[in-house]
KOLPAKE-28962 format. One record per residue (C-alpha): residue number from 1; residue in three letters; x, y, z. Coordinates in nm, 3 decimals, always signed. Last residue first. Example, Ala and Ser with C-alpha at 12.3 -4.5 7.8 and 13.67 -1.06 7.14 Angstrom:
KOLPAKE-28962
@k=2&r=ser&x=+1.367&y=-0.106&z=+0.714
@k=1&r=ala&x=+1.230&y=-0.450&z=+0.780
This chain:
KOLPAKE-28962
@k=102&r=unk&x=+0.150&y=+1.283&z=-1.277
@k=101&r=unk&x=+0.117&y=+1.380&z=-1.641
@k=100&r=unk&x=+0.191&y=+1.740&z=-1.536
@k=99&r=unk&x=+0.535&y=+1.618&z=-1.426
@k=98&r=unk&x=+0.628&y=+1.507&z=-1.778
@k=97&r=unk&x=+0.674&y=+1.133&z=-1.827
@k=96&r=unk&x=+1.029&y=+1.021&z=-1.901
@k=95&r=unk&x=+0.930&y=+0.653&z=-1.920
@k=94&r=unk&x=+1.192&y=+0.538&z=-1.671
@k=93&r=unk&x=+1.177&y=+0.836&z=-1.437
@k=92&r=unk&x=+0.800&y=+0.880&z=-1.444
@k=91&r=unk&x=+0.749&y=+0.505&z=-1.411
@k=90&r=unk&x=+0.978&y=+0.499&z=-1.106
@k=89&r=unk&x=+0.792&y=+0.791&z=-0.949
@k=88&r=unk&x=+0.458&y=+0.626&z=-1.023
@k=87&r=unk&x=+0.575&y=+0.300&z=-0.865
@k=86&r=unk&x=+0.688&y=+0.487&z=-0.554
@k=85&r=unk&x=+0.350&y=+0.661&z=-0.523
@k=84&r=unk&x=+0.184&y=+0.322&z=-0.566
@k=83&r=unk&x=+0.401&y=+0.185&z=-0.284
@k=82&r=unk&x=+0.296&y=+0.475&z=-0.064
@k=81&r=unk&x=-0.065&y=+0.378&z=-0.132
@k=80&r=unk&x=+0.003&y=+0.012&z=-0.063
@k=79&r=unk&x=+0.176&y=+0.090&z=+0.266
@k=78&r=unk&x=-0.109&y=+0.324&z=+0.363
@k=77&r=unk&x=-0.370&y=+0.057&z=+0.300
@k=76&r=unk&x=-0.502&y=+0.044&z=+0.652
@k=75&r=unk&x=-0.448&y=-0.135&z=+0.978
@k=74&r=unk&x=-0.161&y=-0.222&z=+1.206
@k=73&r=unk&x=-0.180&y=-0.369&z=+1.554
@k=72&r=unk&x=-0.039&y=-0.230&z=+1.876
@k=71&r=unk&x=+0.181&y=-0.462&z=+2.087
@k=70&r=unk&x=+0.498&y=-0.254&z=+2.042
@k=69&r=unk&x=+0.806&y=-0.453&z=+2.137
@k=68&r=unk&x=+1.021&y=-0.195&z=+1.952
@k=67&r=unk&x=+1.182&y=-0.463&z=+1.738
@k=66&r=unk&x=+0.856&y=-0.651&z=+1.705
@k=65&r=unk&x=+0.677&y=-0.335&z=+1.597
@k=64&r=unk&x=+0.937&y=-0.255&z=+1.332
@k=63&r=unk&x=+0.932&y=-0.611&z=+1.196
@k=62&r=unk&x=+0.552&y=-0.613&z=+1.175
@k=61&r=unk&x=+0.543&y=-0.271&z=+1.012
@k=60&r=unk&x=+0.795&y=-0.387&z=+0.751
@k=59&r=unk&x=+0.580&y=-0.697&z=+0.687
@k=58&r=unk&x=+0.267&y=-0.488&z=+0.650
@k=57&r=unk&x=+0.443&y=-0.248&z=+0.414
@k=56&r=unk&x=+0.571&y=-0.536&z=+0.203
@k=55&r=unk&x=+0.223&y=-0.691&z=+0.198
@k=54&r=unk&x=+0.079&y=-0.357&z=+0.088
@k=53&r=unk&x=+0.343&y=-0.297&z=-0.177
@k=52&r=unk&x=+0.294&y=-0.651&z=-0.308
@k=51&r=unk&x=-0.085&y=-0.609&z=-0.314
@k=50&r=unk&x=-0.077&y=-0.276&z=-0.496
@k=49&r=unk&x=+0.193&y=-0.389&z=-0.740
@k=48&r=unk&x=-0.004&y=-0.705&z=-0.831
@k=47&r=unk&x=-0.330&y=-0.512&z=-0.866
@k=46&r=unk&x=-0.162&y=-0.250&z=-1.084
@k=45&r=unk&x=+0.006&y=-0.515&z=-1.297
@k=44&r=unk&x=-0.330&y=-0.676&z=-1.368
@k=43&r=unk&x=-0.521&y=-0.351&z=-1.422
@k=42&r=unk&x=-0.282&y=-0.191&z=-1.671
@k=41&r=unk&x=+0.041&y=-0.014&z=-1.585
@k=40&r=unk&x=-0.008&y=+0.348&z=-1.698
@k=39&r=unk&x=-0.387&y=+0.361&z=-1.663
@k=38&r=unk&x=-0.373&y=+0.161&z=-1.339
@k=37&r=unk&x=-0.112&y=+0.397&z=-1.194
@k=36&r=unk&x=-0.316&y=+0.703&z=-1.289
@k=35&r=unk&x=-0.638&y=+0.567&z=-1.143
@k=34&r=unk&x=-0.457&y=+0.444&z=-0.834
@k=33&r=unk&x=-0.292&y=+0.773&z=-0.742
@k=32&r=unk&x=-0.608&y=+0.987&z=-0.711
@k=31&r=unk&x=-0.858&y=+0.715&z=-0.619
@k=30&r=unk&x=-0.604&y=+0.553&z=-0.386
@k=29&r=unk&x=-0.541&y=+0.884&z=-0.213
@k=28&r=unk&x=-0.915&y=+0.951&z=-0.174
@k=27&r=unk&x=-0.986&y=+0.597&z=-0.054
@k=26&r=unk&x=-0.701&y=+0.617&z=+0.199
@k=25&r=unk&x=-0.824&y=+0.952&z=+0.330
@k=24&r=unk&x=-1.181&y=+0.825&z=+0.360
@k=23&r=unk&x=-1.079&y=+0.502&z=+0.536
@k=22&r=unk&x=-0.876&y=+0.691&z=+0.796
@k=21&r=unk&x=-1.167&y=+0.935&z=+0.838
@k=20&r=unk&x=-1.406&y=+0.647&z=+0.892
@k=19&r=unk&x=-1.182&y=+0.506&z=+1.162
@k=18&r=unk&x=-0.923&y=+0.236&z=+1.232
@k=17&r=unk&x=-0.916&y=+0.081&z=+0.888
@k=16&r=unk&x=-0.918&y=-0.281&z=+0.772
@k=15&r=unk&x=-0.862&y=-0.375&z=+0.407
@k=14&r=unk&x=-0.484&y=-0.374&z=+0.405
@k=13&r=unk&x=-0.489&y=-0.547&z=+0.746
@k=12&r=unk&x=-0.620&y=-0.863&z=+0.578
@k=11&r=unk&x=-0.311&y=-0.903&z=+0.360
@k=10&r=unk&x=-0.040&y=-0.937&z=+0.627
@k=9&r=unk&x=-0.305&y=-1.093&z=+0.853
@k=8&r=unk&x=-0.324&y=-1.393&z=+0.620
@k=7&r=unk&x=+0.015&y=-1.495&z=+0.759
@k=6&r=unk&x=-0.156&y=-1.620&z=+1.075
@k=5&r=unk&x=-0.077&y=-1.986&z=+1.015
@k=4&r=unk&x=+0.087&y=-2.032&z=+1.356
@k=3&r=unk&x=+0.005&y=-1.763&z=+1.613
@k=2&r=unk&x=+0.241&y=-1.471&z=+1.678
@k=1&r=unk&x=+0.153&y=-1.285&z=+1.364
């Protein structure tokens, strides 16, 4: 994000992956966690939470890499997937869902 008007990279990197195996693992995790999260939250809230978690993860990665002066890029939806796991844990706590529901 060194260039002006390159904020789109915070979102674009969510849909880029470094290898087929990276993509496969992310798709599997999103299939497993995403279906449950979407069922509990609804499609609109799920999409919002997914994108916000991903953008937050991208921004955190950017700050970490700048601090360490690491020139490597970031790719993948891992931030979004971890965000969905966090959302599910919050929903479980607030809605008192049994563990077998998750």
